[in-house]
N, C-alpha and C positions, 0 to 999 in steps of 0.2 A: 328599230333598232335590230341589231346586230349582235353577234355571240361567237369565238373562239375559243375552245383548250388552248390552253397552255401548261407548259411544265409544271411539276411542283401542285398540281393541285387548283392550280390557277386559272382564271378565266376574263378573256379579252374581250370587253360591252363596249361597242361604240352607239352614237346615235346626234340625226342632228334635227337641230330643232330653231327657227325664225326667231330673234330677241333683236328687245330696240338697241340700242347701243349703252352698255354700262348695265346692263340687266345683271347685277350678283346677288346673288344670298348668301350668308355665312356661312350653311353646310350647302354645298355643291351636289348633296344629294338629293335634295328637295325636288330642282327642275325634273330631273330624272325620272324620281315618284311619282310628282305629277303627271308626267306625260305618259310616261310608258307603265306606270303602277298595277293599271287596270288591264294587262296585259295575258295573253297564253301563259303556261309553266313554259319554262323557267326563268321568263326577265322577272316578275315580283320578288322571287328570291332575289336571285344577282343582285340585281340593286337593293335589296335588306343586307345582304353580305359585303355590298361594300365598307370595309371601313371608313372612318374621318377623315381625309388628307389622300385619299386615294385616288379620289375621283379627278380626273384632270378638263379644264375647261378649254378648247384650243378658240377661237375666235376666228372665223371666216367672213369676209368682208365683202359685199355687192358693190356693185362698177352701177350705178345709177346709167352711164354712158359708157359703154364695153369699150376695150381698147381696140386700136387698131388692126389688123390682120397682119403676123409676121411672115404670109405664107401666099400664095395662088394657086389655086381650085382647092382640090378635092385635099385634109391635112392627114398624113397615115396616123393610122387608133383611134379617127374621129367621130367611126360609129358607132361608139359603143360609150355616151359620154355617162360621168356619174360625177355624186357628190362625195366632195371632198371626205 
């Protein structure tokens, strides 16, 4: 889990997790609490301070068969792969 300060005393937090399709909970804070609530300071406090309705869940889908390449040879910027 990562976090960055924003203006106005707000904080942006982000995390990734592998979940089955359709895995939803009525309270979007439940899964971050389960996955990251036991981590070091300030992560549990940041999760606890999130107001209901402020946690966004963006689904990133995995392709079992990768798409064909759109380039030949090394692709610029491909030396640093990142999770979305």
